[in-house]
ZAMARGU-4260 file (C-alpha; in steps of 0.2 Angstrom, whole numbers, plus 5000, padded with zeros to 4 digits):
<rodrens>
0) 4998/4999/4999 | 5007/5018/4996 | 5014/5027/5012 | 5007/5042/5018 | 5022/5054/5013
5) 5021/5046/4994 | 5023/5056/4979 | 5005/5060/4971 | 5013/5047/4955 | 5014/5033/4966
10) 4998/5037/4974 | 4990/5035/4958 | 5000/5018/4955 | 4998/5010/4971 | 4978/5016/4968
15) 4978/5007/4951 | 4989/4993/4956 | 4975/4989/4971 | 4963/4985/4955 | 4973/4971/4948
20) 4984/4963/4962 | 4987/4948/4951 | 4992/4956/4935 | 5011/4964/4931 | 5006/4982/4931
25) 5015/4993/4915 | 5014/5009/4922 | 5015/5022/4905 | 5030/5036/4911 | 5036/5045/4895
30) 5043/5033/4884 | 5043/5021/4894 | 5032/5007/4905 | 5040/5006/4921 | 5037/4991/4933
35) 5038/4995/4952 | 5038/4985/4969 | 5037/4966/4969 | 5032/4968/4950 | 5049/4977/4946
40) 5059/4962/4954 | 5049/4948/4949 | 5048/4956/4931 | 5068/4961/4930 | 5072/4942/4933
45) 5059/4935/4921 | 5064/4948/4908 | 5082/4952/4913 | 5080/4970/4916 | 5090/4981/4925
50) 5084/4982/4943 | 5087/5001/4950 | 5078/5010/4963 | 5066/5026/4963 | 5067/5038/4980
55) 5085/5030/4982 | 5088/5044/4998 | 5075/5038/5008 | 5076/5025/5020 | 5064/5013/5008
60) 5070/5016/4989 | 5056/5008/4979 | 5061/4993/4966 | 5060/4999/4948 | 5063/4991/4931
65) 5057/4998/4912 | 5056/4995/4897 | 5053/5006/4880 | 5036/5009/4876 | 5039/5004/4858
70) 5045/4987/4863 | 5032/4983/4875 | 5023/4970/4864 | 5040/4957/4867 | 5039/4961/4884
75) 5020/4959/4886 | 5020/4943/4877 | 5035/4932/4886 | 5026/4936/4903 | 5009/4929/4895
80) 5017/4916/4888 | 5022/4912/4905 | 5007/4911/4913 | 5005/4926/4918 | 4993/4944/4915
85) 4998/4959/4912 | 4991/4975/4915 | 4993/4989/4902 | 4992/5008/4910 | 4994/5023/4899
90) 4993/5041/4899 | 4976/5047/4893 | 4982/5064/4890 | 4995/5074/4883 | 5007/5077/4897
95) 5010/5095/4890 | 4992/5099/4891 | 4989/5091/4908 | 4987/5103/4924 | 4994/5093/4937
100) 4996/5075/4938 | 4992/5066/4920 | 4979/5056/4920 | 4980/5038/4917 | 4970/5023/4916
105) 4971/5002/4912 | 4968/5002/4892 | 4972/4983/4892 | 4971/4968/4903 | 4982/4953/4892
110) 4981/4938/4898 | 4985/4919/4894 | 4970/4919/4885 | 4967/4935/4877 | 4984/4938/4868
115) 4983/4942/4851 | 4999/4944/4845 | 5006/4929/4837 | 5023/4922/4832 | 5027/4918/4815
120) 5028/4901/4820 | 5010/4901/4829 | 5001/4907/4814 | 4991/4888/4812 | 4989/4888/4831
125) 4975/4895/4840 | 4973/4901/4858 | 4958/4900/4867 | 4949/4907/4883 | 4936/4896/4890
130) 4920/4900/4900 | 4916/4886/4913 | 4901/4889/4924 | 4893/4876/4938 | 4876/4872/4936
135) 4862/4860/4943 | 4864/4848/4930 | 4882/4849/4925 | 4894/4864/4917 | 4890/4875/4903
140) 4906/4877/4893 | 4911/4891/4881 | 4926/4896/4870 | 4933/4908/4859 | 4948/4913/4851
145) 4951/4930/4853 | 4960/4934/4837 | 4947/4928/4824 | 4932/4930/4834 | 4926/4913/4834
150) 4916/4905/4847 | 4909/4889/4852 | 4897/4883/4868 | 4891/4865/4873 | 4882/4859/4888
155) 4894/4843/4897 | 4887/4834/4912 | 4903/4830/4924 | 4920/4838/4927 | 4929/4822/4919
160) 4921/4830/4899 | 4927/4848/4908 | 4945/4842/4911 | 4944/4832/4893 | 4938/4847/4884
165) 4952/4858/4892 | 4965/4846/4887 | 4960/4843/4869 | 4958/4862/4867 | 4974/4867/4874
170) 4966/4882/4883 | 4980/4892/4892 | 4969/4899/4903 | 4948/4898/4910 | 4936/4910/4918
175) 4928/4898/4931 | 4912/4899/4940 | 4908/4887/4953 | 4916/4879/4967 | 4933/4869/4964
180) 4938/4854/4974 | 4959/4853/4977 | 4959/4840/4968 | 4954/4852/4951 | 4964/4865/4955
185) 4978/4853/4957 | 4973/4849/4938 | 4973/4866/4933 | 4988/4869/4940 | 4999/4854/4932
190) 4990/4856/4915 | 4997/4876/4917 | 4980/4884/4914 | 4977/4900/4921 | 4960/4901/4932
195) 4951/4919/4932 | 4936/4925/4941 | 4921/4930/4931 | 4915/4949/4929 | 4899/4956/4930
200) 4898/4971/4921 | 4885/4986/4925 | 4876/4984/4907 | 4868/4971/4896 | 4884/4976/4882
205) 4876/4974/4862 | 4892/4960/4860 | 4883/4949/4872 | 4867/4950/4865 | 4874/4946/4846
210) 4887/4932/4853 | 4872/4922/4865 | 4858/4925/4852 | 4854/4907/4843 | 4859/4897/4861
215) 4844/4889/4868 | 4853/4878/4881 | 4852/4891/4899 | 4869/4882/4903 | 4878/4888/4887
220) 4869/4905/4887 | 4876/4908/4904 | 4895/4902/4899 | 4894/4912/4883 | 4887/4928/4894
225) 4900/4925/4905 | 4915/4921/4890 | 4911/4938/4882 | 4911/4950/4900 | 4926/4945/4903
230) 4934/4949/4885 | 4925/4966/4887 | 4930/4969/4903 | 4949/4964/4900 | 4951/4973/4882
235) 4941/4987/4888 | 4936/4991/4869 | 4922/4987/4856 | 4925/4968/4850 | 4915/4969/4834
240) 4922/4953/4826 | 4916/4941/4839 | 4904/4929/4831 | 4888/4920/4836 | 4891/4906/4847
245) 4889/4891/4838 | 4880/4878/4852 | 4887/4859/4848 | 4887/4842/4857 | 4904/4831/4857
250) 4893/4819/4850 | 4890/4826/4835 | 4907/4821/4831 | 4919/4807/4830 | 4923/4806/4848
255) 4941/4804/4855 | 4949/4809/4872 | 4963/4819/4873 | 4972/4805/4879 | 4966/4796/4862
260) 4973/4810/4852 | 4989/4810/4863 | 4991/4790/4858 | 4986/4791/4841 | 4997/4808/4839
265) 4984/4817/4828 | 4990/4834/4831 | 5008/4832/4838 | 5025/4820/4841 | 5021/4810/4856
270) 5039/4810/4862 | 5044/4827/4855 | 5029/4839/4856 | 5033/4845/4839 | 5022/4847/4824
275) 5034/4833/4813 | 5026/4815/4815 | 5010/4820/4817 | 4994/4815/4806 | 4992/4834/4804
280) 5011/4836/4799 | 5005/4822/4785 | 4991/4831/4780 | 4996/4850/4782 | 5000/4855/4765
285) 4988/4873/4766 | 4994/4886/4759 | 4987/4899/4772 | 4987/4902/4791 | 4968/4899/4794
290) 4968/4883/4781 | 4979/4875/4793 | 4970/4882/4809 | 4954/4875/4802 | 4964/4857/4797
295) 4970/4856/4813 | 4949/4859/4818 | 4944/4844/4806 | 4955/4832/4812 | 4951/4835/4831
300) 4932/4833/4825 | 4931/4822/4813 | 4912/4820/4803 | 4899/4807/4807 | 4888/4812/4794
305) 4887/4801/4778 | 4882/4815/4766 | 4894/4829/4773 | 4910/4817/4773 | 4904/4814/4755
310) 4903/4834/4751 | 4922/4835/4756 | 4927/4818/4746 | 4918/4826/4730 | 4928/4840/4730
315) 4943/4831/4734 | 4939/4821/4720 | 4937/4835/4707 | 4953/4844/4713 | 4962/4825/4712
320) 4956/4824/4697 | 4961/4841/4688 | 4978/4844/4692 | 4980/4863/4683 | 4966/4870/4692
325) 4969/4863/4708 | 4989/4872/4705 | 4979/4888/4699 | 4971/4888/4715 | 4987/4885/4727
330) 4997/4896/4718 | 4984/4909/4720 | 4980/4905/4739 | 4999/4908/4742 | 4994/4926/4740
335) 4980/4926/4753 | 4987/4933/4769 | 4977/4927/4787 | 4959/4934/4782 | 4953/4931/4800
340) 4965/4937/4811 | 4965/4953/4799 | 4947/4954/4802 | 4951/4953/4822 | 4964/4968/4821
345) 4953/4979/4811 | 4938/4976/4825 | 4950/4978/4838 | 4959/4995/4833 | 4974/4988/4832
350) 4980/4987/4812 | 4992/4995/4802 | 4991/5003/4785 | 5002/4989/4779 | 4990/4975/4785
355) 4975/4984/4775 | 4985/4983/4761 | 4986/4964/4767 | 4969/4961/4767 | 4967/4969/4748
360) 4981/4960/4741 | 4973/4943/4748 | 4955/4951/4740 | 4964/4953/4725 | 4967/4935/4723
365) 4949/4929/4726 | 4943/4931/4708 | 4957/4924/4702 | 4954/4907/4713 | 4936/4909/4708
370) 4939/4909/4689 | 4949/4896/4690 | 4934/4883/4699 | 4923/4889/4687 | 4932/4885/4671
375) 4936/4868/4678 | 4918/4862/4672 | 4918/4851/4685 | 4901/4856/4695 | 4906/4853/4712
380) 4921/4867/4709 | 4907/4877/4702 | 4894/4875/4714 | 4908/4881/4727 | 4913/4896/4717
385) 4895/4903/4716 | 4893/4903/4734 | 4908/4916/4738 | 4907/4933/4737 | 4925/4942/4733
390) 4921/4957/4742 | 4928/4970/4728 | 4921/4984/4736 | 4933/4982/4750 | 4947/4980/4740
395) 4946/4996/4729 | 4941/5006/4745 | 4956/5000/4753 | 4970/5002/4738 | 4963/5020/4732
400) 4965/5025/4750 | 4982/5018/4756 | 4998/5021/4749 | 5008/5005/4740 | 5021/5005/4753
405) 5016/5012/4769 | 5026/5017/4785 | 5024/5004/4800 | 5018/5017/4811 | 5000/5024/4806
410) 5003/5040/4817 | 5018/5048/4808 | 5010/5051/4794 | 5013/5044/4774 | 5001/5031/4775
415) 4987/5041/4764 | 4986/5042/4743 | 4984/5058/4733 | 4968/5063/4731 | 4961/5056/4744
420) 4956/5071/4754 | 4959/5090/4748 | 4962/5098/4763 | 4977/5084/4765 | 4983/5089/4748
425) 4984/5106/4753 | 4994/5103/4767 | 5006/5092/4758 | 5008/5106/4744 | 5012/5119/4758
430) 5026/5109/4766 | 5032/5103/4748 | 5032/5121/4742 | 5039/5127/4761 | 5054/5117/4761
435) 5059/5121/4741 | 5058/5138/4750 | 5069/5134/4762 | 5082/5126/4749 | 5082/5144/4740
440) 5084/5153/4757 | 5099/5144/4758 | 5106/5148/4740 | 5101/5166/4745 | 5110/5168/4761
445) 5124/5160/4756 | 5127/5173/4741 | 5121/5189/4753 | 5134/5183/4765 | 5147/5176/4757
450) 5148/5159/4767 | 5149/5145/4756 | 5147/5133/4771 | 5131/5141/4777 | 5117/5127/4777
455) 5100/5128/4784 | 5095/5114/4797 | 5080/5106/4808 | 5078/5096/4821 | 5060/5091/4834
460) 5070/5101/4849 | 5074/5118/4840 | 5066/5117/4825 | 5075/5126/4809 | 5090/5134/4809
465) 5105/5143/4800 | 5122/5136/4805 | 5137/5145/4803 | 5154/5137/4807 | 5165/5147/4819
470) 5178/5152/4807 | 5164/5162/4799 | 5156/5172/4813 | 5164/5186/4808 | 5152/5185/4793
475) 5135/5184/4801 | 5122/5199/4799 | 5119/5202/4816 | 5104/5215/4813 | 5095/5200/4804
480) 5102/5185/4813 | 5100/5181/4830 | 5107/5165/4840 | 5098/5153/4843 | 5113/5137/4849
485) 5129/5136/4853 | 5138/5121/4846 | 5157/5115/4848 | 5162/5120/4829 | 5146/5131/4827
490) 5133/5144/4829 | 5114/5141/4826 | 5105/5157/4821 | 5086/5161/4817 | 5078/5176/4806
495) 5060/5182/4807 | 5059/5177/4789 | 5065/5160/4794 | 5053/5158/4810 | 5037/5164/4799
500) 5040/5150/4786 | 5043/5136/4801 | 5027/5141/4808 | 5019/5138/4793 | 5029/5121/4788
505) 5027/5115/4806 | 5007/5118/4807 | 5005/5109/4788 | 5015/5093/4795 | 5007/5094/4812
510) 4988/5094/4804 | 4991/5085/4790 | 4998/5070/4800 | 4984/5071/4811 | 4971/5072/4796
515) 4978/5057/4788 | 4977/5045/4804 | 4958/5052/4804 | 4956/5047/4786 | 4962/5031/4791
520) 4952/5027/4807 | 4939/5032/4796 | 4944/5019/4781 | 4945/5007/4797 | 4927/5010/4801
525) 4921/5008/4784 | 4928/4991/4783 | 4924/4984/4799 | 4906/4986/4793 | 4911/4972/4781
530) 4918/4960/4796 | 4902/4947/4796 | 4905/4945/4777 | 4924/4945/4779 | 4923/4930/4791
535) 4910/4919/4779 | 4924/4922/4765 | 4938/4916/4776 | 4930/4900/4781 | 4926/4897/4762
540) 4945/4900/4758 | 4950/4892/4773 | 4940/4877/4767 | 4947/4878/4749 | 4963/4877/4757
545) 4962/4861/4767 | 4951/4851/4752 | 4966/4858/4740 | 4979/4851/4749 | 4968/4834/4756
550) 4969/4831/4737 | 4990/4835/4736 | 4995/4821/4751 | 4983/4811/4742 | 4989/4809/4725
555) 5007/4813/4731 | 5006/4799/4743 | 4994/4786/4731 | 4980/4787/4741 | 4962/4780/4738
560) 4944/4787/4740 | 4937/4775/4755 | 4919/4768/4754 | 4909/4775/4770 | 4895/4764/4776
565) 4883/4771/4788 | 4873/4755/4791 | 4887/4740/4786 | 4900/4737/4801 | 4912/4729/4790
570) 4929/4734/4787 | 4938/4730/4772 | 4954/4739/4768 | 4966/4730/4756 | 4984/4735/4757
575) 4982/4748/4771 | 4996/4758/4774 | 5002/4768/4792 | 5001/4786/4785 | 5016/4793/4792
580) 5026/4780/4798 | 5028/4776/4777 | 5032/4797/4777 | 5047/4794/4786 | 5055/4775/4778
585) 5065/4775/4764 | 5052/4773/4747 | 5046/4757/4745 | 5052/4749/4762 | 5032/4749/4772
590) 5024/4733/4771 | 5007/4737/4768 | 4994/4726/4776 | 4973/4720/4774 | 4960/4724/4787
595) 4948/4713/4786 | 4934/4713/4798 | 4919/4705/4793 | 4902/4706/4801 | 4905/4691/4810
600) 4921/4696/4816 | 4922/4708/4831 | 4940/4704/4838 | 4956/4705/4832 | 4970/4695/4845
605) 4986/4700/4838 | 5001/4691/4844 | 5018/4691/4837 | 5036/4698/4845 | 5039/4715/4851
610) 5046/4728/4838 | 5035/4717/4824 | 5024/4730/4819 | 5008/4726/4831 | 5005/4743/4837
615) 5010/4751/4821 | 4997/4741/4814 | 4982/4745/4825 | 4987/4763/4824 | 4986/4762/4806
620) 4968/4758/4807 | 4962/4772/4817 | 4972/4784/4806 | 4965/4777/4792 | 4947/4778/4799
625) 4950/4797/4806 | 4956/4801/4788 | 4941/4794/4780 | 4931/4803/4791 | 4936/4822/4789
630) 4935/4820/4771 | 4952/4816/4763 | 4957/4799/4755 | 4967/4783/4764 | 4982/4773/4760
635) 4979/4759/4754 | 4973/4753/4738 | 4954/4749/4742 | 4944/4753/4758 | 4928/4751/4765
640) 4925/4757/4782 | 4910/4758/4794 | 4909/4776/4801 | 4913/4776/4819 | 4907/4784/4833
645) 4921/4783/4845 | 4940/4777/4844 | 4946/4770/4863 | 4964/4766/4863 | 4976/4759/4879
650) 4992/4761/4871 | 5010/4764/4878 | 5015/4763/4896 | 5018/4781/4905 | 5012/4791/4921
655) 4998/4801/4918 | 5007/4816/4929 | 4994/4828/4927 | 4981/4817/4937 | 4995/4808/4947
660) 4992/4791/4944 | 5003/4776/4941 | 5005/4768/4924 | 4995/4750/4929 | 4981/4763/4935
665) 4982/4773/4919 | 4979/4759/4910 | 4965/4753/4919 | 4956/4768/4919 | 4958/4769/4900
670) 4951/4751/4899 | 4936/4755/4910 | 4933/4772/4897 | 4931/4759/4882 | 4920/4748/4894
675) 4909/4758/4900 | 4905/4771/4884 | 4910/4760/4869 | 4896/4755/4858 | 4894/4742/4842
680) 4898/4758/4830 | 4916/4760/4842 | 4933/4758/4836 | 4943/4752/4853 | 4963/4747/4851
685) 4971/4739/4866 | 4989/4737/4867 | 4997/4724/4881 | 4983/4726/4894 | 4985/4719/4910
690) 5009/4720/4908 | 5008/4732/4923 | 5003/4719/4935 | 5007/4702/4942 | 5008/4691/4926
695) 4994/4679/4931 | 4984/4696/4936 | 4986/4705/4921 | 4983/4688/4910 | 4967/4685/4919
700) 4963/4705/4917 | 4967/4703/4900 | 4955/4688/4896 | 4941/4695/4904 | 4942/4711/4895
705) 4942/4704/4879 | 4928/4693/4884 | 4916/4707/4892 | 4921/4717/4871 | 4914/4702/4865
710) 4900/4698/4874 | 4893/4716/4878 | 4901/4728/4869 | 4902/4721/4852 | 4913/4736/4845
715) 4925/4732/4833 | 4943/4728/4843 | 4960/4726/4839 | 4968/4717/4856 | 4986/4713/4854
720) 4996/4703/4870 | 5008/4695/4873 | 4998/4682/4882 | 4998/4665/4871 | 4985/4658/4883
725) 4972/4670/4877 | 4974/4664/4860 | 4962/4649/4864 | 4947/4662/4866 | 4944/4658/4847
730) 4938/4641/4855 | 4925/4650/4865 | 4922/4668/4858 | 4913/4666/4842 | 4916/4684/4835
735) 4936/4683/4839 | 4949/4679/4826 | 4968/4676/4830 | 4979/4684/4818 | 4999/4689/4821
740) 5014/4696/4815 | 5025/4687/4806 | 5044/4684/4812 | 5057/4669/4807 | 5073/4663/4809
745) 5089/4665/4799 | 5107/4660/4805 | 5102/4663/4823 | 5096/4680/4818 | 5078/4685/4821
750) 5069/4692/4803 | 5052/4702/4807 | 5039/4700/4792 | 5030/4715/4795 | 5015/4704/4789
755) 4999/4701/4796 | 4995/4682/4795 | 4980/4672/4802 | 4982/4662/4817 | 4993/4664/4832
760) 5008/4667/4833 | 5019/4652/4838 | 5031/4662/4850 | 5036/4679/4858 | 5055/4678/4851
765) 5056/4692/4868 | 5075/4685/4868 | 5078/4688/4852 | 5072/4705/4854 | 5084/4706/4869
770) 5098/4701/4858 | 5094/4713/4844 | 5094/4726/4858 | 5113/4722/4859 | 5110/4715/4878
775) 5126/4705/4885 | 5129/4685/4881 | 5130/4678/4898 | 5111/4687/4902 | 5102/4679/4885
780) 5112/4665/4889 | 5104/4663/4907 | 5086/4670/4899 | 5086/4655/4887 | 5091/4642/4903
785) 5075/4648/4913 | 5064/4649/4896 | 5067/4629/4894 | 5065/4625/4914 | 5047/4638/4912
790) 5041/4627/4897 | 5048/4612/4905 | 5037/4614/4920 | 5024/4620/4912 | 5023/4639/4916
795) 5006/4641/4912 | 4999/4632/4929 | 4997/4641/4944 | 5014/4637/4954 | 5017/4641/4972
800) 5030/4655/4975 | 5045/4642/4979 | 5044/4634/4965 | 5044/4650/4956 | 5060/4657/4964
805) 5066/4641/4959 | 5069/4647/4944 | 5082/4656/4947 | 5093/4646/4956 | 5104/4634/4948
810) 5100/4615/4946 | 5109/4601/4956 | 5115/4589/4946 | 5127/4574/4947 | 5144/4576/4943
815) 5143/4563/4929 | 5129/4574/4922 | 5142/4590/4922 | 5146/4596/4903 | 5163/4593/4900
820) 5165/4613/4894 | 5165/4626/4905 | 5149/4639/4904 | 5162/4653/4897 | 5168/4641/4882
825) 5150/4637/4880 | 5145/4657/4876 | 5161/4656/4864 | 5153/4641/4855 | 5135/4647/4856
830) 5142/4666/4847 | 5151/4657/4833 | 5138/4644/4830 | 5126/4658/4829 | 5137/4671/4820
835) 5130/4676/4801 | 5147/4682/4794 | 5138/4689/4779 | 5131/4704/4791 | 5149/4706/4799
840) 5163/4716/4791 | 5181/4710/4793 | 5186/4722/4804 | 5170/4717/4817 | 5174/4699/4814
845) 5193/4702/4820 | 5184/4711/4833 | 5174/4697/4838 | 5189/4685/4838 | 5199/4696/4850
850) 5183/4699/4862 | 5182/4678/4863 | 5200/4677/4865 | 5201/4690/4880 | 5185/4680/4886
855) 5195/4662/4885 | 5210/4669/4893 | 5201/4675/4907 | 5194/4659/4912 | 5213/4651/4910
</rodrens>
């Protein structure tokens, strides 16, 4: 709090800071934004600023750090990206005209969910602010990307559904109204989601009524109103670009939890967190930022409607078949800037003249795109073009107003064309003639005084002046020249005539700059009237961009148009391929596989060694289904697919750090999700269920889960397991079929065939895989010994713990049964017997021989 003897400025600072205690307060002082007190200490550390102190001579100097106002966006973005809020406190009046303390106020609160500025590498990313309202029947849920104005709302039944949506949307901030348990608070904190309190506005704003006009569910209305109220409160300006909220039900789309999306690596690689290696990376041949964002949303929410899927497929097919039309469209799309975010900046009032021209250039590309589509003679492309308004009037308005190469700042002039405003042209004429007069005066004064190096100059502090070097001061006519400034090597003077023309020129410059800005603001307001039409156009162009990308990637990778069946549950994929894996392998090295599940087959029980391709086969099925339901062609020779309503996965072993669950608990939770919610129209992928616990527990659980899926659920299921005992289930479960991934041994070396074959695998080849990983030979030999002992004793039967422990002890044998050679010698003999010479270089063989000699010498 402010001390009683604090200065008026610090008193003002403390009063404003009290209103925003949870935000960094950037307090404008001249050309700098200053941070004080704790904000300065913490901000200096995060932003690497120099920490100084105000009132150094007092007992308690105030910590202070500052940033230039022209570079403030960089510092604000750094703080917000780390999850902090920033309140921008601006001078609300000209300090030169202010009487007493300069009036200041908060012009914007920048938060993780309301950040408008995006780095170039984030152009295809969304930044959602989410609003959640607790109700008697569940939760109202709404979210919006402030940079584009898109707004959505739904009603969720429980917290688990809320948490899943928050994670799926990768939201940075949630405005939450209702009780939050300690567990839920902990979840939000671990998920790095900033929690903000709702804001109550004094009046109903037009933006609120506009956004909620089509919502009927009361929970959705409350959540959307809370969302817009928070945006208006933090941004403190009109938000004309906010779009009418679209109500949605998660069941309208193919449902995939955040975990499923992560396991299938739809948007980013699970290991690196990067785009590369994901389905989005594969399909993203889009030419525009807004197309990239739309593609991402399509992947996250595949369609359930066969008619909507067919519409997309028809467009992809048309663009696939007409190469020249597609290439013309792509060339034109490359000239289209981010219409969605440009529109948002216009509404926000932050657009500059260069961005206005970007809008005009984008609109100029639209007629070219439409002509290409119309000339294709394909009914689908022609119909698509007919529904697009190119908004050529907006383009003309901008191009007739803004110069070709405007400066970055809109407040320093030079942005409006000649002929736009008569008064502006008169000001410019006065400036041009005035500067010409200055040049003529310089020549005249040189002639009158005989000072050849006399010059007439200008700076912002002293205005216009006549500069004479010290060596020529004696020639200065003192009756006309008045000293204005003394320099080390020269004197500067002013004359009544020069002073008069200075006033005329500076007045014209000042007024012309102000007038240019007024004209630009009027242009911005005129364009703002077209925001709904611009947003509609942006969606149409983005959609065309994605469909064009689908056709491009389908042609490049030899994809085929799938046949979708809404009333048939059969899967028939011939020579299907994993779309991502085949891209990172050398050309032609990926082994394709069929996926054929008739009406009578619901479960594939998949066995085979590790690293052989079981997981790839399972993920391949899921990705083919998702690609088909977003409207893209798929990697196969042919494909007939049902329309899945949900996909469930249990793939990979990892702890869930956000919810604090162990690996086995995660495994069981994900299995339970499928068992509780899957339907006959769902796709279930289970990989190695039961491995997180003891062998017999795991086997029992896996068997029971398979039986439940078979008897109660009926979903199409791919179930990979190392429990070979489960392969006997095909004797009792009518709709289960055994398949395996082939492998063979050659010269003691395991060869993966990566081919799916009927029936169960004959063994797991686990020790062979360990050999490939390079485990020591002694470990492998001991493992083989134990394996043979287990097989002899019948490991499939339950044994007392003491008998199981005996497996790890050397058996007692009579002297007559002792082998005549030592174990080390046997190691060497086994290694020689299993050596595959063609796989080794001469140098590697020499090294092996040396190793064997060392091993035998150690024995001696």
